[in-house]
N, CA, C and O atoms as a printed pandas DataFrame, in Angstrom:
     atom_number atom_name residue_name chain_id  residue_number  x_coord  y_coord  z_coord
0              1         N          MET        A               1    0.871   -1.190   -0.013
1              2        CA          MET        A               1    0.018    0.076    0.062
2              3         C          MET        A               1    0.980    1.187    0.002
3              4         O          MET        A               1    0.783    2.040   -0.864
4              5         N          THR        A               2    1.905    1.299    0.720
5              6        CA          THR        A               2    2.615    2.453    0.933
6              7         C          THR        A               2    3.532    2.606   -0.370
7              8         O          THR        A               2    4.033    3.684   -0.687
8              9         N          GLU        A               3    3.701    1.432   -1.087
9             10        CA          GLU        A               3    4.492    1.676   -2.657
10            11         C          GLU        A               3    3.532    2.306   -3.453
11            12         O          GLU        A               3    3.982    3.113   -4.266
12            13         N          ILE        A               4    2.295    2.136   -3.425
13            14        CA          ILE        A               4    1.354    2.841   -4.340
14            15         C          ILE        A               4    1.256    4.268   -4.125
15            16         O          ILE        A               4    1.125    5.103   -5.019
16            17         N          ILE        A               5    1.339    4.534   -2.674
17            18        CA          ILE        A               5    1.148    5.974   -2.279
18            19         C          ILE        A               5    2.476    6.683   -2.669
19            20         O          ILE        A               5    2.460    7.800   -3.185
20            21         N          ASP        A               6    3.537    6.058   -2.430
21            22        CA          ASP        A               6    4.895    6.640   -2.983
22            23         C          ASP        A               6    4.747    6.929   -4.506
23            24         O          ASP        A               6    5.082    8.030   -4.943
24            25         N          LEU        A               7    4.294    6.040   -5.252
25            26        CA          LEU        A               7    4.331    6.114   -6.803
26            27         C          LEU        A               7    3.271    7.311   -7.126
27            28         O          LEU        A               7    3.536    8.215   -7.919
28            29         N          LEU        A               8    2.038    7.210   -6.416
29            30        CA          LEU        A               8    1.281    8.505   -6.715
30            31         C          LEU        A               8    1.832    9.803   -6.399
31            32         O          LEU        A               8    1.708   10.785   -7.131
32            33         N          LEU        A               9    2.513    9.786   -5.167
33            34        CA          LEU        A               9    3.311   11.001   -4.963
34            35         C          LEU        A               9    4.278   11.441   -5.876
35            36         O          LEU        A               9    4.360   12.631   -6.182
36            37         N          ALA        A              10    5.105   10.476   -6.392
37            38        CA          ALA        A              10    6.010   10.830   -7.306
38            39         C          ALA        A              10    5.571   11.123   -8.787
39            40         O          ALA        A              10    6.248   11.803   -9.559
40            41         N          LEU        A              11    4.365   10.539   -9.103
41            42        CA          LEU        A              11    3.607   10.906  -10.442
42            43         C          LEU        A              11    3.090   12.282  -10.186
43            44         O          LEU        A              11    3.158   13.060  -11.137
44            45         N          SER        A              12    2.592   12.708   -9.081
45            46        CA          SER        A              12    2.050   13.965   -8.782
46            47         C          SER        A              12    3.173   14.998   -8.968
47            48         O          SER        A              12    2.945   16.046   -9.572
48            49         N          GLN        A              13    4.390   14.713   -8.455
49            50        CA          GLN        A              13    5.472   15.631   -8.398
50            51         C          GLN        A              13    5.996   15.652   -9.807
51            52         O          GLN        A              13    6.654   16.660  -10.063
52            53         N          GLU        A              14    5.857   14.738  -10.829
53            54        CA          GLU        A              14    6.261   14.734  -12.059
54            55         C          GLU        A              14    5.331   15.644  -13.016
55            56         O          GLU        A              14    5.716   16.519  -13.792
56            57         N          ILE        A              15    4.002   15.216  -12.764
57            58        CA          ILE        A              15    3.190   16.284  -13.381
58            59         C          ILE        A              15    3.202   17.898  -13.026
59            60         O          ILE        A              15    2.880   18.739  -13.865
60            61         N          LYS        A              16    3.563   18.188  -11.844
61            62        CA          LYS        A              16    3.774   19.601  -11.345
62            63         C          LYS        A              16    5.027   19.994  -12.014
63            64         O          LYS        A              16    5.022   21.174  -12.363
64            65         N          ASP        A              17    6.108   19.331  -12.294
65            66        CA          ASP        A              17    7.438   19.604  -12.940
66            67         C          ASP        A              17    7.028   19.864  -14.303
67            68         O          ASP        A              17    7.443   20.870  -14.878
68            69         N          LEU        A              18    6.207   18.998  -14.899
69            70        CA          LEU        A              18    5.842   19.174  -16.407
70            71         C          LEU        A              18    5.055   20.418  -16.585
71            72         O          LEU        A              18    5.266   21.127  -17.569
72            73         N          LYS        A              19    4.227   20.706  -15.765
73            74        CA          LYS        A              19    3.444   21.867  -15.820
74            75         C          LYS        A              19    4.237   23.131  -15.788
75            76         O          LYS        A              19    4.008   24.075  -16.544
76            77         N          ALA        A              20    5.278   23.112  -14.788
77            78        CA          ALA        A              20    6.108   24.209  -14.591
78            79         C          ALA        A              20    6.816   24.576  -15.946
79            80         O          ALA        A              20    6.814   25.696  -16.455
80            81         N          ARG        A              21    7.408   23.474  -16.434
81            82        CA          ARG        A              21    8.150   23.488  -17.715
82            83         C          ARG        A              21    7.410   24.015  -18.947
83            84         O          ARG        A              21    7.916   24.806  -19.743
84            85         N          ILE        A              22    6.137   23.501  -19.046
85            86        CA          ILE        A              22    5.199   24.039  -20.027
86            87         C          ILE        A              22    5.036   25.574  -19.944
87            88         O          ILE        A              22    5.200   26.324  -20.906
88            89         N          GLU        A              23    4.730   25.924  -18.821
89            90        CA          GLU        A              23    4.517   27.462  -18.471
90            91         C          GLU        A              23    5.828   28.205  -18.961
91            92         O          GLU        A              23    5.746   29.151  -19.744
92            93         N          LEU        A              24    7.049   27.741  -18.470
93            94        CA          LEU        A              24    8.335   28.348  -18.925
94            95         C          LEU        A              24    8.511   28.344  -20.361
95            96         O          LEU        A              24    9.047   29.332  -20.861
96            97         N          ILE        A              25    8.136   27.366  -21.118
97            98        CA          ILE        A              25    8.268   27.310  -22.471
98            99         C          ILE        A              25    7.338   28.353  -23.237
99           100         O          ILE        A              25    7.697   28.897  -24.281
100          101         N          ARG        A              26    6.190   28.568  -22.661
101          102        CA          ARG        A              26    5.216   29.520  -23.108
102          103         C          ARG        A              26    5.760   30.850  -22.930
103          104         O          ARG        A              26    5.905   31.582  -23.909
104          105         N          ALA        A              27    6.081   31.232  -21.737
105          106        CA          ALA        A              27    6.680   32.538  -21.368
106          107         C          ALA        A              27    7.906   32.781  -22.142
107          108         O          ALA        A              27    8.075   33.956  -22.465
108          109         N          THR        A              28    8.841   31.895  -22.531
109          110        CA          THR        A              28    9.891   32.203  -23.275
110          111         C          THR        A              28    9.494   32.391  -24.594
111          112         O          THR        A              28    9.971   33.374  -25.161
112          113         N          ARG        A              29    8.582   31.538  -25.333
113          114        CA          ARG        A              29    8.018   31.836  -26.621
114          115         C          ARG        A              29    7.407   33.167  -26.671
115          116         O          ARG        A              29    7.619   33.824  -27.690
116          117         N          ALA        A              30    6.731   33.645  -25.802
117          118        CA          ALA        A              30    5.961   34.995  -25.705
118          119         C          ALA        A              30    7.035   35.900  -25.728
119          120         O          ALA        A              30    6.933   36.801  -26.560
120          121         N          GLU        A              31    8.155   35.882  -24.940
121          122        CA          GLU        A              31    9.144   37.011  -25.004
122          123         C          GLU        A              31    9.943   37.068  -26.229
123          124         O          GLU        A              31   10.438   38.122  -26.627
124          125         N          ARG        A              32   10.087   35.847  -26.885
125          126        CA          ARG        A              32   10.752   35.859  -28.204
126          127         C          ARG        A              32    9.911   36.644  -29.193
127          128         O          ARG        A              32   10.354   37.495  -29.964
128          129         N          LEU        A              33    8.540   36.230  -29.073
129          130        CA          LEU        A              33    7.735   36.871  -30.205
130          131         C          LEU        A              33    7.625   38.413  -29.923
131          132         O          LEU        A              33    7.242   39.092  -30.876
132          133         N          LYS        A              34    7.896   39.026  -28.802
133          134        CA          LYS        A              34    7.803   40.391  -28.641
134          135         C          LYS        A              34    8.968   41.208  -29.408
135          136         O          LYS        A              34    8.935   42.387  -29.758
136          137         N          ASP        A              35   10.023   40.251  -29.578
137          138        CA          ASP        A              35   11.279   40.933  -30.310
138          139         C          ASP        A              35   11.161   40.565  -31.781
139          140         O          ASP        A              35   12.100   40.728  -32.560
140          141         N          THR        A              36    9.977   40.061  -32.143
141          142        CA          THR        A              36    9.833   39.741  -33.666
142          143         C          THR        A              36    9.446   41.043  -34.394
143          144         O          THR        A              36    8.749   41.925  -33.891
144          145         N          TRP        A              37    9.983   41.069  -35.655
145          146        CA          TRP        A              37    9.412   42.135  -36.592
146          147         C          TRP        A              37    8.492   41.584  -37.560
147          148         O          TRP        A              37    8.724   40.476  -38.044
148          149         N          ILE        A              38    7.440   42.267  -37.898
149          150        CA          ILE        A              38    6.400   41.811  -38.906
150          151         C          ILE        A              38    6.298   42.900  -39.987
151          152         O          ILE        A              38    6.643   44.042  -39.682
152          153         N          ASP        A              39    5.869   42.644  -41.182
153          154        CA          ASP        A              39    5.628   43.563  -42.170
154          155         C          ASP        A              39    4.288   44.066  -42.267
155          156         O          ASP        A              39    3.380   43.705  -41.518
156          157         N          ASN        A              40    4.163   44.945  -43.243
157          158        CA          ASN        A              40    2.727   45.779  -43.383
158          159         C          ASN        A              40    1.565   44.685  -43.376
159          160         O          ASN        A              40    0.574   44.815  -42.658
160          161         N          GLN        A              41    1.746   43.653  -44.184
161          162        CA          GLN        A              41    0.686   42.727  -44.528
162          163         C          GLN        A              41    0.173   42.041  -43.145
163          164         O          GLN        A              41   -1.028   41.932  -42.898
164          165         N          ASP        A              42    1.117   41.623  -42.331
165          166        CA          ASP        A              42    0.979   40.976  -41.019
166          167         C          ASP        A              42    0.274   42.050  -40.098
167          168         O          ASP        A              42   -0.672   41.671  -39.409
168          169         N          VAL        A              43    0.644   43.247  -40.051
169          170        CA          VAL        A              43    0.103   44.318  -39.159
170          171         C          VAL        A              43   -1.385   44.527  -39.595
171          172         O          VAL        A              43   -2.365   44.399  -38.861
172          173         N          MET        A              44   -1.382   44.864  -40.892
173          174        CA          MET        A              44   -2.965   44.932  -41.213
174          175         C          MET        A              44   -3.869   43.810  -41.149
175          176         O          MET        A              44   -5.050   44.047  -40.896
176          177         N          GLN        A              45   -3.488   42.621  -41.340
177          178        CA          GLN        A              45   -4.048   41.418  -41.105
178          179         C          GLN        A              45   -4.421   41.351  -39.360
179          180         O          GLN        A              45   -5.536   41.049  -38.935
180          181         N          THR        A              46   -3.409   41.651  -38.616
181          182        CA          THR        A              46   -3.660   41.398  -37.183
182          183         C          THR        A              46   -4.560   42.405  -36.658
183          184         O          THR        A              46   -5.441   42.042  -35.879
184          185         N          LEU        A              47   -4.444   43.731  -37.012
185          186        CA          LEU        A              47   -5.274   44.717  -36.521
186          187         C          LEU        A              47   -6.549   44.948  -37.288
187          188         O          LEU        A              47   -7.345   45.787  -36.867
188          189         N          HIS        A              48   -6.810   44.235  -38.433
189          190        CA          HIS        A              48   -7.901   44.463  -39.222
190          191         C          HIS        A              48   -8.087   45.975  -39.707
191          192         O          HIS        A              48   -9.146   46.577  -39.529
192          193         N          ILE        A              49   -6.945   46.554  -40.348
193          194        CA          ILE        A              49   -6.885   48.000  -40.654
194          195         C          ILE        A              49   -6.476   47.942  -42.216
195          196         O          ILE        A              49   -5.871   46.975  -42.678
196          197         N          SER        A              50   -6.795   48.873  -42.860
197          198        CA          SER        A              50   -6.377   49.073  -44.194
198          199         C          SER        A              50   -4.876   49.757  -44.329
199          200         O          SER        A              50   -4.333   50.240  -43.335
200          201         N          GLN        A              51   -4.338   49.761  -45.439
201          202        CA          GLN        A              51   -3.000   50.168  -45.861
202          203         C          GLN        A              51   -3.016   51.656  -45.496
203          204         O          GLN        A              51   -2.003   52.158  -45.009
204          205         N          ARG        A              52   -4.090   52.362  -45.703
205          206        CA          ARG        A              52   -3.917   53.856  -45.473
206          207         C          ARG        A              52   -4.018   54.014  -43.871
207          208         O          ARG        A              52   -3.351   54.873  -43.295
208          209         N          THR        A              53   -4.789   53.242  -43.258
209          210        CA          THR        A              53   -4.815   53.616  -41.762
210          211         C          THR        A              53   -3.375   53.235  -41.241
211          212         O          THR        A              53   -2.872   53.975  -40.395
212          213         N          LEU        A              54   -2.681   52.141  -41.685
213          214        CA          LEU        A              54   -1.357   51.805  -41.265
214          215         C          LEU        A              54   -0.492   53.134  -41.622
215          216         O          LEU        A              54    0.318   53.577  -40.809
216          217         N          GLN        A              55   -0.711   53.739  -42.877
217          218        CA          GLN        A              55    0.253   54.759  -43.332
218          219         C          GLN        A              55    0.032   55.955  -42.323
219          220         O          GLN        A              55    0.982   56.661  -41.985
220          221         N          THR        A              56   -1.284   56.166  -41.840
221          222        CA          THR        A              56   -1.605   57.270  -40.826
222          223         C          THR        A              56   -0.885   56.880  -39.499
223          224         O          THR        A              56   -0.264   57.759  -38.901
224          225         N          PHE        A              57   -0.928   55.738  -39.056
225          226        CA          PHE        A              57   -0.228   55.395  -37.869
226          227         C          PHE        A              57    1.190   55.650  -37.889
227          228         O          PHE        A              57    1.754   56.163  -36.922
228          229         N          ARG        A              58    1.811   55.307  -38.974
229          230        CA          ARG        A              58    3.253   55.607  -39.199
230          231         C          ARG        A              58    3.381   57.161  -39.110
231          232         O          ARG        A              58    4.136   57.708  -38.305
232          233         N          SER        A              59    2.568   57.849  -40.019
233          234        CA          SER        A              59    2.852   59.357  -40.132
234          235         C          SER        A              59    2.616   59.992  -38.892
235          236         O          SER        A              59    3.441   60.826  -38.517
236          237         N          ASN        A              60    1.572   59.726  -38.151
237          238        CA          ASN        A              60    1.334   60.498  -36.864
238          239         C          ASN        A              60    2.161   60.032  -35.651
239          240         O          ASN        A              60    2.112   60.641  -34.582
240          241         N          GLY        A              61    2.855   59.035  -35.824
241          242        CA          GLY        A              61    3.795   58.359  -34.739
242          243         C          GLY        A              61    3.084   57.447  -33.832
243          244         O          GLY        A              61    3.637   57.124  -32.781
244          245         N          THR        A              62    1.861   56.977  -34.139
245          246        CA          THR        A              62    0.958   56.132  -33.267
246          247         C          THR        A              62    1.792   54.671  -33.335
247          248         O          THR        A              62    1.837   54.002  -32.303
248          249         N          LEU        A              63    2.377   54.233  -34.421
249          250        CA          LEU        A              63    3.206   52.963  -34.348
250          251         C          LEU        A              63    4.523   52.984  -35.110
251          252         O          LEU        A              63    4.654   53.086  -36.330
252          253         N          PRO        A              64    5.575   52.860  -34.095
253          254        CA          PRO        A              64    6.900   52.900  -34.693
254          255         C          PRO        A              64    7.220   51.901  -35.642
255          256         O          PRO        A              64    6.614   50.831  -35.691
256          257         N          TYR        A              65    8.257   52.246  -36.486
257          258        CA          TYR        A              65    8.527   51.320  -37.560
258          259         C          TYR        A              65    9.891   51.367  -38.041
259          260         O          TYR        A              65   10.559   52.342  -37.697
260          261         N          SER        A              66   10.408   50.507  -38.757
261          262        CA          SER        A              66   11.687   50.569  -39.449
262          263         C          SER        A              66   11.468   50.299  -40.850
263          264         O          SER        A              66   10.622   49.478  -41.204
264          265         N          LYS        A              67   12.298   51.046  -41.799
265          266        CA          LYS        A              67   12.171   50.943  -43.050
266          267         C          LYS        A              67   13.464   50.365  -43.696
267          268         O          LYS        A              67   14.553   50.843  -43.377
268          269         N          ILE        A              68   13.373   49.367  -44.580
269          270        CA          ILE        A              68   14.507   48.931  -45.215
270          271         C          ILE        A              68   14.303   48.666  -46.637
271          272         O          ILE        A              68   13.513   47.779  -46.960
272          273         N          GLN        A              69   14.961   49.371  -47.563
273          274        CA          GLN        A              69   14.612   49.347  -49.015
274          275         C          GLN        A              69   13.161   49.440  -49.476
275          276         O          GLN        A              69   12.675   48.745  -50.369
276          277         N          GLY        A              70   12.500   50.404  -48.747
277          278        CA          GLY        A              70   11.174   50.739  -49.055
278          279         C          GLY        A              70   10.045   49.696  -48.436
279          280         O          GLY        A              70    8.852   49.749  -48.739
280          281         N          LYS        A              71   10.536   48.888  -47.659
281          282        CA          LYS        A              71    9.507   47.982  -46.987
282          283         C          LYS        A              71    9.654   48.190  -45.425
283          284         O          LYS        A              71   10.692   48.250  -44.765
284          285         N          PHE        A              72    8.395   48.278  -45.030
285          286        CA          PHE        A              72    8.199   48.557  -43.559
286          287         C          PHE        A              72    8.243   47.365  -42.617
287          288         O          PHE        A              72    7.872   46.253  -42.991
288          289         N          TYR        A              73    8.695   47.603  -41.400
289          290        CA          TYR        A              73    8.737   46.614  -40.422
290          291         C          TYR        A              73    8.348   47.086  -39.152
291          292         O          TYR        A              73    8.720   48.203  -38.793
292          293         N          TYR        A              74    7.616   46.348  -38.395
293          294        CA          TYR        A              74    7.136   46.731  -37.061
294          295         C          TYR        A              74    7.374   45.723  -35.933
295          296         O          TYR        A              74    7.208   44.523  -36.150
296          297         N          LYS        A              75    7.770   46.189  -34.704
297          298        CA          LYS        A              75    7.877   45.146  -33.558
298          299         C          LYS        A              75    6.539   44.719  -32.975
299          300         O          LYS        A              75    5.625   45.504  -32.722
300          301         N          VAL        A              76    6.508   43.455  -32.791
301          302        CA          VAL        A              76    5.221   42.929  -32.231
302          303         C          VAL        A              76    4.931   43.545  -30.844
303          304         O          VAL        A              76    3.765   43.687  -30.475
304          305         N          SER        A              77    5.917   43.892  -30.115
305          306        CA          SER        A              77    5.783   44.423  -28.863
306          307         C          SER        A              77    5.306   45.926  -28.953
307          308         O          SER        A              77    4.622   46.433  -28.064
308          309         N          ASP        A              78    5.687   46.563  -30.015
309          310        CA          ASP        A              78    4.962   47.925  -30.174
310          311         C          ASP        A              78    3.431   47.722  -30.532
311          312         O          ASP        A              78    2.603   48.540  -30.130
312          313         N          ILE        A              79    3.101   46.740  -31.212
313          314        CA          ILE        A              79    1.670   46.557  -31.688
314          315         C          ILE        A              79    0.989   46.218  -30.365
315          316         O          ILE        A              79   -0.081   46.771  -30.113
316          317         N          GLU        A              80    1.511   45.373  -29.518
317          318        CA          GLU        A              80    0.798   45.081  -28.155
318          319         C          GLU        A              80    0.753   46.170  -27.324
319          320         O          GLU        A              80   -0.192   46.259  -26.540
320          321         N          GLU        A              81    1.763   47.173  -27.358
321          322        CA          GLU        A              81    1.652   48.129  -26.621
322          323         C          GLU        A              81    0.556   49.125  -27.042
323          324         O          GLU        A              81   -0.141   49.717  -26.218
324          325         N          LEU        A              82    0.451   49.267  -28.310
325          326        CA          LEU        A              82   -0.638   49.974  -28.904
326          327         C          LEU        A              82   -2.022   49.647  -28.513
327          328         O          LEU        A              82   -2.842   50.481  -28.131
328          329         N          LEU        A              83   -2.247   48.278  -28.642
329          330        CA          LEU        A              83   -3.384   47.669  -28.205
330          331         C          LEU        A              83   -3.683   47.916  -26.616
331          332         O          LEU        A              83   -4.762   48.272  -26.143
332          333         N          GLN        A              84   -2.676   47.689  -26.022
333          334        CA          GLN        A              84   -3.003   47.829  -24.446
334          335         C          GLN        A              84   -3.258   49.251  -24.049
335          336         O          GLN        A              84   -4.026   49.522  -23.125
336          337         N          SER        A              85   -2.570   50.230  -24.793
337          338        CA          SER        A              85   -2.828   51.625  -24.431
338          339         C          SER        A              85   -4.241   52.206  -24.883
339          340         O          SER        A              85   -4.740   53.225  -24.405
340          341         N          ASN        A              86   -4.799   51.430  -25.847
341          342        CA          ASN        A              86   -6.120   51.817  -26.304
342          343         C          ASN        A              86   -7.331   50.763  -25.717
343          344         O          ASN        A              86   -8.476   50.737  -26.169
344          345         N          TYR        A              87   -6.902   50.034  -24.783
345          346        CA          TYR        A              87   -7.843   48.945  -24.093
346          347         C          TYR        A              87   -8.998   49.769  -23.298
347          348         O          TYR        A              87   -8.785   50.676  -22.494
348          349         N          TYR        A              88  -10.072   49.340  -23.632
349          350        CA          TYR        A              88  -11.218   49.964  -23.127
350          351         C          TYR        A              88  -12.236   48.901  -22.510
351          352         O          TYR        A              88  -12.664   47.980  -23.206
352          353         N          ASN        A              89  -12.590   49.060  -21.227
353          354        CA          ASN        A              89  -13.312   48.173  -20.563
354          355         C          ASN        A              89  -14.708   48.835  -20.116
355          356         O          ASN        A              89  -14.752   49.442  -19.045
356          357         N          PRO        A              90  -15.672   48.739  -20.806
357          358        CA          PRO        A              90  -16.861   49.433  -20.460
358          359         C          PRO        A              90  -17.530   49.245  -19.137
359          360         O          PRO        A              90  -18.394   50.043  -18.772
360          361         N          ASN        A              91  -17.178   48.245  -18.419
361          362        CA          ASN        A              91  -17.741   47.714  -17.139
362          363         C          ASN        A              91  -16.823   48.334  -15.970
363          364         O          ASN        A              91  -17.042   48.076  -14.787
364          365         N          PHE        A              92  -15.855   49.107  -16.367
365          366        CA          PHE        A              92  -14.917   49.693  -15.352
366          367         C          PHE        A              92  -15.273   51.313  -15.472
367          368         O          PHE        A              92  -15.303   51.906  -16.550
368          369         N          LYS        A              93  -15.535   51.922  -14.199
369          370        CA          LYS        A              93  -15.758   53.356  -13.963
370          371         C          LYS        A              93  -14.592   53.823  -13.485
371          372         O          LYS        A              93  -13.719   53.102  -13.002
372          373         N          CYS        A              94  -14.522   55.201  -13.613
373          374        CA          CYS        A              94  -13.436   56.034  -13.332
374          375         C          CYS        A              94  -13.113   56.019  -11.915
375          376         O          CYS        A              94  -11.965   56.173  -11.499
376          377         N          ASP        A              95  -14.177   55.825  -11.141
377          378        CA          ASP        A              95  -14.011   55.997   -9.649
378          379         C          ASP        A              95  -13.672   54.723   -9.125
379          380         O          ASP        A              95  -13.564   54.654   -7.901
380          381         N          GLY        A              96  -13.455   53.549   -9.900
381          382        CA          GLY        A              96  -12.927   52.307   -9.407
382          383         C          GLY        A              96  -14.109   51.318   -9.186
383          384         O          GLY        A              96  -13.842   50.126   -9.029
384          385         N          ASN        A              97  -15.413   51.749   -9.164
385          386        CA          ASN        A              97  -16.509   50.824   -9.026
386          387         C          ASN        A              97  -16.980   50.231  -10.246
387          388         O          ASN        A              97  -16.953   50.870  -11.297
388          389         N          LYS        A              98  -17.388   49.116  -10.183
389          390        CA          LYS        A              98  -17.936   48.339  -11.362
390          391         C          LYS        A              98  -19.488   48.488  -11.356
391          392         O          LYS        A              98  -20.165   47.940  -12.226
């Protein structure tokens, strides 16, 4: 009986270790993606915007970019920051009450 309990405890610990490793892999992948650069087409598809809107974002400084030989690139982290800075929750009131 104690052997079964020991095996179950060991198995439980293995599961916890695997879950921790999976979370670490996910976090690492997310961090790597933040440093990724994407082009106009990817940005337009991600944000569901037109080429003209993206040009406006570049022109007015809404979205930082890099230009190489006429092609524009954007950091994923800058796009996430843009989305986060414009996040709106209609259930949240300024006084902190819901």
